[in-house]
N, C-alpha and C positions, 0 to 999 in steps of 0.2 A: 848296613851303614858303611859308607866309604871310609877307607883308611888312608886316603891321599893326604899329603901334608896340609896343615891348616894355617901355616905361618903366612901372614899377609902384612907387609909394611904399612899398608893404608890404615890398619887398625891401631897403629901406635899413637894416634892422636888422643886415644883414651875413650872415645865415644863408641858404644856398642852399635853393631849393625844388625837390624832385624828385617827378615825377609819371609814372605809367605811362599810355600811350596805349592805351586799350582796343580801339580799332579794329584793332590788329595781330592780336588773337586771332581776328578774324572772317575772316582770310585763309586760304584753303584750301591748306595746304602738307603733303601726306601725307609722313610720315616726318621732318618738319622742324618747327622752332619759330621763329617770329619774335617778337622783343621790341622794343618801341619805348618809349624813355624820354625825357622832356624835363626838363632842369634849367635853372633860371634863378637869377641872382644879381646883386648890385650891388657894384661895386668902387669905394669912395669915394676921391676924389682922383686917380683914374686918368685917363689920356688914351688915345685910340685908338692913338697912336704907341707908347706903352708896351706896350699889349696886343699890337700887331703885333711889337714887339721880342721879346717872350716867345714868341709862337706860332711865329715864324720861326727861333728858336734851337733847331733840332732836336737838335743835339748835346747840349743840356742837358736834354732831356726825361727822361733817366734819373735826373736829380736832381730836377726839378720834380714828376714823377709817380711817384716811388718809393712803395711797393714794387711797384706794378702794372706799371711799366716798368723793366726792368733793363738795357736797351741801346737806344741810339737813334743813328741816323746819317742824314745827308742824302745821298741817292744821286745826285740830279740836280736842276738848277735852271735854269729859263728864264723870265725875267720874273716874273710873279706865280704861277707854277706850280712845284710841287716834287714830287719822288719821295722817299719816306722809308721807312726801316726802323725798326720798333719791335719789340723782343723783350718779349713780355708774360708776366707771371708771375702765377699764381693758385694758391692752396692752400686746400683745404677738407678733405674726406676724401681727395681726390686732389691731386697736384701736377701742374699743367699749365704747360708753357712753349711759347709760340707765336712763330714767326718770321713777322712780318706786314709787308707793304709797302702803301703808300698813295700815291695821287695826290691832291694837295691844290692847290686854287685859291683865290686871294684876289681879292675885288672890293670896290670902294668906290663905291656909288651916289652918294654925296655926302660932304661933309666930316665929317658926323656919324654915318655908318653904315659898318660893315664886315661883309662876308659871307665866310665861310670854308667851303668844301666839301671834305670828305675822304672818298674812296672807297677801300676796300680793293681791292688788285689781286692779292694772293696771301696765303694764310695756311697755314703748314705747322706741324705739331705735332712738337716735339722728341721723339725716341725715348726717350732716357735722360738727363734733365737733370743727373744726378749725374756723368755721364761726358763729355758733349759737347753743345754747343748747336747744332752744325751738322748732325749726323746726325738725319734726320727719318723719321717713320713714312711708309710708302708711301701715296700718295693713295688714298682709299677704305678704308684700314685704320685711320684715325685714330679718335679718340673722338667726333669731331663736336662737340666742345665749342664751337668757334667756326669757322664757315665763311666768313662775311662780316661786315664791320662798316663802316657808313657813318655819318659824323657831319656835321651841318649846324649851323654856328655863325652867330649873328647878334649883333652888338655895336652899341650905340647910346649916343653920348655925351649926357649931360644931368644936370642936378641936381648938378653938381660931381663927377661921376664917370662910370663906364661901366656900363651895363646889359648883361648877357650872357645869351644863350639858346642852349642846345645840345640838339639832338635826335639821339640815337644809335639807329640801327636795326640790329639784329643778327640773323643767321641761324645756327641751330645744329641739330644732330640732335635729334629728339624723344627723350624719355626711353624707352629700350628696356624692354619688359615684364620685370619681375623685378628691375630695377635702380633703380626709382623711389626707394626708400628712401635710396639712396646718392647719386644724381645730381640729383634734383629740386631740393633745397635749394641745391645747387651752382650749377645753371643759373639758378635764380630769383634768387639773391642777386648773382651776378656783374655784371649790367648796372647795377643800382642802386649797388652799391659802387664800380664803376668810374666812374660819373657823379659821385658825391660826391668821389672822389679827384681827378678831372679838374678839377672846378670849384674845389675848395679849392687844388689845386696851382697852377692858373692865377692865382687871386687872390693867393696868397702870393708867387708869382714877380713879379707886377706890383708889388705893394707893396714888395718888396725893391729895386726899381729906384729908388725915390724917396729 
């Protein structure tokens, strides 16, 4: 991940910028699909301490990032490393609920920069969300909607606020023949919608602290 400056005056209008990283499509993954999205934004009036306060408050993720996150729990904590459970919800033509766990690490290279790395450690698909969130589809029999999700955050204080950059890389099953009409839009829209939801949720939560 690049450590070049992320400050960009064009972001100060307040609207996040979302872009796909085309290089992900060049990776040879038979039967699977990699998506790589980058989102950037500026949070005026914010401090890195406020940003960390929001990001480390894992119990509140179900409020910050709803409707995409419907449950959130901190499972373990040691220094600047955390293990977290997020229950993800997505509805398109299908309704998918995923129990996902992540290992997350915080680093501050200096007083003006923060790096947060989140790597999924397990993703299980709920069998019947209408009945139970704990009973899951057997591994290998799931829809493959999301197999892995890694996120790489960078924050930089400056210009009276905080600039943020998030790169999210996901691995899912490729669209099976005959189901493209039903799943392609679902799989294509999920990463971008999730990125927008994450950036706006983070910004709103930080602003609410002030």
